[in-house]
C-alpha positions as CSV (number, residue, x, y, z in Angstrom):
1,M,-144.9,75.7,-109.7
2,A,-148.1,77.7,-109.6
3,V,-150.1,78.7,-112.7
4,W,-151.0,82.3,-112.9
5,Q,-154.3,83.2,-114.6
6,G,-153.9,86.9,-114.6
7,G,-153.1,89.1,-117.6
8,P,-150.0,88.8,-119.8
9,R,-146.9,90.9,-119.4
10,R,-147.1,92.0,-123.0
11,S,-150.0,93.6,-124.9
12,R,-151.3,92.4,-128.2
13,T,-149.0,94.9,-130.0
14,G,-146.0,93.7,-128.0
15,R,-145.4,96.6,-125.6
16,R,-144.6,95.8,-122.0
17,V,-147.5,96.2,-119.6
18,R,-146.7,97.6,-116.2
19,Y,-149.3,96.6,-113.6
20,A,-150.5,99.0,-110.9
21,R,-150.9,96.1,-108.5
22,N,-149.3,92.7,-107.6
23,K,-150.5,89.2,-108.3
24,R,-153.5,88.1,-106.2
25,K,-154.0,84.7,-104.6
26,F,-157.3,84.2,-106.4
27,E,-155.5,84.5,-109.8
28,I,-153.5,81.3,-109.0
29,G,-154.6,78.3,-111.0
30,R,-153.8,74.6,-110.5
31,E,-152.1,72.2,-112.8
32,T,-154.5,70.0,-114.8
33,T,-155.2,66.5,-113.5
34,L,-155.3,63.8,-116.2
35,P,-157.7,61.0,-115.1
36,T,-156.7,57.5,-116.2
37,I,-158.2,54.1,-116.2
38,G,-157.8,52.2,-112.9
39,A,-159.3,51.6,-109.5
40,V,-161.5,54.6,-108.5
41,K,-159.4,57.2,-106.8
42,K,-160.6,60.8,-106.0
43,K,-159.0,63.8,-104.5
44,P,-161.0,66.6,-102.8
45,V,-160.0,70.1,-103.7
46,R,-160.9,73.4,-101.9
47,T,-162.1,76.1,-104.3
48,R,-162.9,79.8,-103.9
49,G,-165.5,80.5,-101.3
50,N,-164.6,77.4,-99.3
51,H,-166.5,75.2,-101.8
52,R,-165.3,71.7,-102.8
53,K,-164.6,70.0,-106.0
54,S,-163.9,66.3,-106.4
55,R,-161.0,65.6,-108.7
56,L,-161.0,62.2,-110.3
57,L,-157.5,60.7,-110.6
58,M,-158.4,57.2,-111.7
59,S,-161.6,55.4,-112.6
60,N,-162.7,52.3,-114.4
61,Q,-166.5,52.9,-114.2
62,A,-168.8,55.2,-116.1
63,F,-172.5,56.0,-116.0
64,V,-173.5,55.4,-119.6
65,T,-176.8,56.7,-121.0
66,N,-178.5,54.9,-123.9
67,P,-180.2,57.7,-126.0
68,K,-182.7,55.3,-127.6
69,T,-184.1,53.9,-124.4
70,H,-183.2,56.9,-122.1
71,T,-181.8,54.5,-119.5
72,T,-178.5,55.0,-117.6
73,S,-176.4,52.2,-116.2
74,K,-173.1,51.9,-114.5
75,T,-170.6,49.9,-116.5
76,D,-166.9,49.2,-116.7
77,I,-164.5,51.1,-119.0
78,I,-162.2,48.8,-121.0
79,T,-160.0,51.3,-122.9
80,V,-159.9,54.7,-124.6
81,V,-160.5,54.4,-128.4
82,E,-160.2,58.0,-129.5
83,N,-159.6,61.4,-127.9
84,P,-160.0,64.6,-130.0
85,A,-158.3,66.7,-127.2
86,N,-154.9,65.0,-127.8
87,I,-154.0,62.0,-130.0
88,H,-151.4,60.9,-127.4
89,Y,-154.0,60.6,-124.7
90,V,-155.3,57.4,-126.3
91,R,-152.0,55.5,-125.6
92,R,-152.0,56.8,-122.0
93,N,-155.8,56.0,-121.5
94,I,-156.5,59.5,-120.3
95,L,-160.2,60.3,-119.8
96,T,-161.3,63.8,-120.8
97,K,-164.6,65.3,-122.0
98,G,-165.2,64.2,-125.6
99,A,-163.1,61.0,-125.4
100,I,-164.6,57.9,-126.9
101,V,-164.2,54.9,-124.7
102,N,-164.9,51.2,-125.1
103,T,-167.2,49.9,-122.5
104,K,-169.0,46.6,-121.8
105,L,-172.1,48.1,-123.4
106,G,-170.2,49.4,-126.5
107,K,-168.5,52.6,-127.5
108,A,-169.5,55.7,-125.5
109,K,-168.5,59.4,-125.6
110,I,-167.7,61.1,-122.3
111,T,-169.9,64.1,-121.6
112,S,-168.7,65.1,-118.2
113,R,-165.4,66.7,-117.1
114,P,-163.9,64.0,-114.9
115,G,-161.0,66.2,-113.7
116,Q,-163.5,68.7,-112.3
117,S,-166.8,66.9,-111.6
118,G,-165.3,63.7,-110.1
119,V,-167.6,61.4,-112.1
120,I,-167.6,60.0,-115.6
121,N,-170.9,60.4,-117.5
122,A,-171.1,59.1,-121.1
123,V,-173.5,58.7,-123.9
124,L,-173.7,55.4,-125.9
125,L,-172.8,55.8,-129.5
126,S,-175.1,54.2,-132.1
127,S,-173.3,51.4,-133.9
């Protein structure tokens, strides 16, 4: 089912809003993709203006930056340790922005939006 991103049918006070026009195609949204840990799998998505986004469906690799040495290296993700977006995402190993993951280099915080950018960038946390 499509997600509509237009205005609500009711105002803040609760009265019914009667629109002077119908729903438009550009107001349709998409369901969220929840990237998990696994073999790298991406899905290209057409966006408005015939642009492209690369949705990340699964990944087990991240580009981790060490803030002390200012170096970035590609490393494997082992598991999700903490996710402030939703506590249940930890059990399902869902990768979102702000999630703290355990990598081979140590714990890192994801700084990119994998469901929209198609890549996982992270910053190494000081231990």
